[in-house]
C-alpha positions, 0 to 999 in steps of 0.5 A: 500499499502506498503512504505518500506521494511525492513530487519530483523537480529535477534541475541543475539548480545552477543556482537555485532560485525563487522561481524553483522555490515558488514552483516547488511550494505551489505543487507542495501545496496540492492536496495530492502531493506530501511533499516536493523533492528538488533532485539536483541533477549532476549532468543533464544529457541535453545541457553543457557541463562547462558553466556548471558549479561541481554538484556538491556545490549546487547541492548545498545551495539547494539545501540552504534555500529550503532549510526552514521549509518541512514540505521541500526536500533536497535529493542527491539520488543521482550523484551516485548514478552513471552519468549523464543523469537519466529520469528513468534510472533515477526513478527506478532507484527511487522506487527501490529505495521507497517502495511505499512511495508514489513519485510524481514528475513535474515537468515544464511544458517546455521540455514536454516536446522533447520527451520522446527523445529522453532515455526509456521514454515509453517506460517512463510514460507507462509508469509515471504520472506527469504534471506539466506546468507552463512556461513562458512561450509554451502553447498548451500541449495536446495530451490526448496521447498521454493519459498519465500526463495533465496539465497543472495550474502554476505560477508562470514564472520567467525567472532564469539561472543564466540570467542570474549568472550573467547578473553576477558576472556583471556585478549586478544584484541578484537580491530577490532572485535567490534566498538570502542564504544562497546569496550570502554563500554565492558571494562568500564562495565568489561563485560566477563573479570571476569565472570561479566555478568552485572546487568543491 
């Protein structure tokens, strides 16, 4: 018997920002989800790794961001898996570790068109409920052939980690774009302020 339903929000979190947190809190407040986990991906197969902080640094920033929130957790399940990270493999591991938990994938509408190219996409679609949230510029997709995928109402946010990194490189403020604790750690470590990607 399943005892919990957990929403999984995958990302590089490079760095974690208020857009991620607002979205996670929105889903954590749904009556059909008990928690939301931010799954920090060491390497996304569709993204370059050249601009990434080390995964331990990104994990630490995410942990700082949600330290006071009992409904949002940070998950490092992919750290011990082969690279690059594949969602289907991560889900299999989490289901093995938490057999009484149902995991729901939280996905931006901008990622849905590329889903057929994902590793073991057919298996993922057959076994996993997927909640698709709106993204700027994305149209409502046709989900008639995807019975386990549903559109979910969520705040439409246009905050990007790319923009935050650009602000840091040019010396502009990131106040309110990230939690204060995250901003303080970024300043302390000098991340992105002199092309320093850290060594943690």
